[in-house]
C-alpha positions in Angstrom: -8.0 -9.5 7.9 -8.6 -13.1 8.7 -10.2 -13.6 5.2 -7.2 -12.0 3.5 -4.8 -14.3 5.5 -6.5 -17.4 4.3 -6.9 -16.1 0.7 -3.2 -15.2 0.4 -2.2 -18.6 1.9 -4.4 -20.4 -0.7 -2.8 -18.4 -3.6 0.7 -19.1 -2.4 0.1 -22.8 -1.7 -1.3 -23.3 -5.2 1.3 -21.0 -6.8 -1.5 -19.8 -9.1 -0.4 -18.8 -12.6 -3.4 -16.8 -13.6 -6.0 -14.6 -11.9 -8.3 -16.8 -9.8 -11.9 -16.9 -10.9 -13.3 -16.4 -7.4 -12.1 -15.7 -3.9 -13.8 -18.8 -2.6 -11.6 -20.1 0.2 -12.5 -22.1 3.3 -12.7 -19.3 5.7 -14.1 -21.1 8.7 -16.0 -18.0 9.8 -17.1 -18.1 13.4 -20.8 -18.0 14.2 -20.5 -15.2 16.7 -18.8 -11.8 16.5 -17.1 -12.3 19.8 -15.1 -15.1 18.3 -13.6 -13.1 15.5 -10.5 -12.1 17.3 -9.6 -15.7 18.1 -10.4 -16.6 14.4 -7.9 -14.0 13.2 -5.2 -15.2 15.6 -5.8 -18.8 14.6 -4.8 -17.9 11.0 -1.4 -16.5 11.9 0.5 -19.8 12.2 -0.6 -20.9 8.8 0.4 -17.6 7.3 3.8 -17.9 8.9 4.3 -21.5 7.8 3.3 -20.8 4.2 5.6 -17.7 3.9 8.5 -19.7 5.5 8.0 -22.6 3.1 7.5 -20.6 0.0 10.4 -19.6 -2.3 10.1 -15.8 -2.6 11.5 -16.1 -6.2 8.9 -18.6 -7.3 7.1 -17.3 -10.4 3.3 -16.9 -9.9 0.4 -14.6 -10.7 0.1 -11.4 -8.8 -2.1 -8.4 -9.4 0.8 -6.0 -9.1 4.1 -5.4 -10.8 6.2 -8.2 -9.3 5.0 -11.6 -10.7 6.7 -13.7 -7.9 5.6 -15.1 -4.6 7.5 -12.3 -2.8 4.8 -9.9 -4.0 2.2 -11.6 -1.7 4.6 -11.6 1.3 5.1 -7.9 0.9 1.5 -7.2 0.3 0.4 -9.2 3.3 2.9 -7.3 5.5 1.4 -3.9 4.6 -2.2 -5.1 4.7 -1.6 -6.3 8.2 0.3 -3.1 9.2 -2.5 -0.8 8.0 -5.2 -2.8 9.7 -3.2 -2.9 12.8 -3.1 0.9 12.7 -6.9 0.9 12.3 -7.3 -1.2 15.4 -4.9 0.9 17.4 -6.5 4.2 16.4 -9.9 2.7 17.3 -8.8 2.5 21.0 -6.9 5.8 20.9 -3.4 4.6 20.4 -0.9 5.8 17.9 0.9 3.3 15.6 4.6 3.2 15.9 6.2 2.1 12.6 9.9 1.9 11.8 10.6 4.7 9.2 12.5 2.3 6.9 9.6 -0.2 7.0 7.1 2.6 6.4 9.1 4.0 3.5 9.0 0.5 1.9 5.3 0.5 2.4 5.0 3.8 0.5 7.0 2.4 -2.3 5.0 -0.8 -2.4 1.7 1.2 -2.6 2.9 3.5 -5.4 4.6 0.9 -7.5 1.5 -1.3 -7.5 -1.1 1.4 -7.7 -1.2 1.5 -11.5 -2.3 -2.1 -11.5 -5.1 -1.7 -8.9 -7.7 -0.9 -11.5 -8.3 -4.6 -11.5 -10.4 -4.2 -8.3 -10.6 -0.4 -7.9 -12.0 1.1 -11.2 -11.5 4.7 -10.1 -7.7 4.2 -10.1 -7.8 3.6 -13.8 -9.5 6.9 -14.3 -6.7 9.0 -12.8 -5.5 11.3 -15.5 -3.7 14.6 -15.9 -1.8 16.9 -18.2 1.7 16.2 -17.0 1.3 17.2 -13.4 3.6 15.6 -10.9 2.7 14.6 -7.3 5.6 14.1 -4.9 5.7 12.5 -1.5 8.9 13.1 0.5 10.0 11.7 3.9 11.1 14.0 6.6 12.3 11.3 9.0 15.8 11.4 10.4 17.9 8.3 9.8 17.8 5.8 7.0 14.6 7.2 5.4 15.8 10.8 5.2 15.1 12.4 1.9 13.3 9.4 0.5 11.0 10.7 -2.3 8.4 9.3 -4.7 7.1 11.2 -7.7 4.1 10.3 -9.9 3.2 11.9 -13.2 -0.4 12.3 -14.3 -0.7 12.1 -18.1 -3.7 12.1 -20.5 -3.5 8.3 -20.9 -2.9 7.5 -17.3 -0.3 7.9 -14.5 3.0 6.3 -13.7 5.6 6.5 -10.9 8.8 8.3 -12.0 12.3 6.9 -11.4 13.4 7.3 -7.8 15.5 10.5 -7.3 16.4 10.3 -3.6 15.1 13.8 -3.2 16.8 15.3 -6.3 14.4 17.7 -8.0 16.7 18.6 -10.8 14.0 17.6 -13.3 12.0 20.6 -12.2 9.5 21.6 -9.5 6.6 19.3 -8.8 3.0 20.4 -9.2 2.3 19.5 -5.5 4.5 18.0 -2.8 3.6 16.4 0.5 6.2 16.2 3.1 5.9 14.1 6.3 7.2 11.2 8.3 7.2 7.9 6.4 4.6 6.4 8.7 2.3 9.3 8.2 2.8 9.3 4.4 1.9 5.6 4.4 -1.3 6.1 6.3 -2.1 9.1 4.1 -1.9 7.0 1.0 -4.2 4.4 2.5 -6.7 7.1 3.3 -6.2 6.8 7.1 -5.0 10.4 7.4 -5.7 13.7 5.7 -3.1 15.9 4.0 -4.7 18.8 5.9 -3.5 17.5 9.2 -0.6 19.5 10.8 1.8 16.5 10.5 2.1 17.3 6.8 3.7 20.1 4.9 2.0 20.6 1.5 3.2 23.0 -1.2 1.8 23.5 -4.6 -1.6 22.9 -6.2 -3.8 21.1 -3.7 -6.5 20.6 -6.4 -4.2 18.1 -8.0 -3.8 16.4 -4.6 -7.6 16.3 -4.2 -7.9 14.6 -7.6 -5.3 12.1 -6.6 -7.1 11.0 -3.5 -10.5 11.0 -5.1 -9.2 8.3 -7.5 -6.8 6.3 -5.4 -9.0 5.2 -2.5 -9.5 1.5 -2.2 
């Protein structure tokens, strides 16, 4: 996490316009494992300062869909959130995530996933014959009915236009329903669709194929 903080800061400070040739950044890694927590915390003020001073609309290179500085702010938010969940689960705590924030995290993941083949080759191998995979929020409140659908085609996969839960285009091959926070952790491989917090209908073999290719 500390390395990502410093790498993102370097990209934003330089406003890079093309993919960097290496990830060599002055990390200042501590000599002892016991000092890593302090090292991560020490990077937070720089992250906050860089994000505060950067125009989110500034054009720059990003590995995902949005070629502006705001891509990296959003990416950093959800990288941090997921690693926070890792740390909390390691000590037996559940992660409390606002449903609206979690829903935005689901959207960020799925919108950018088609571009992740840059560093996750298996993603680029995800194919199908027109099957659709749907993820639907069951939260009450602002995230109610939020839904994301992805179609698997012979030449790749793509997110479908947001429908707000409207399935008029026909039934999906497989649908996963759950709270936005659980869906977010599911997409990042931190949960299993077989857990009771999810309601799965349809062809689970398609879901297995999805997760076999989207882990990174």
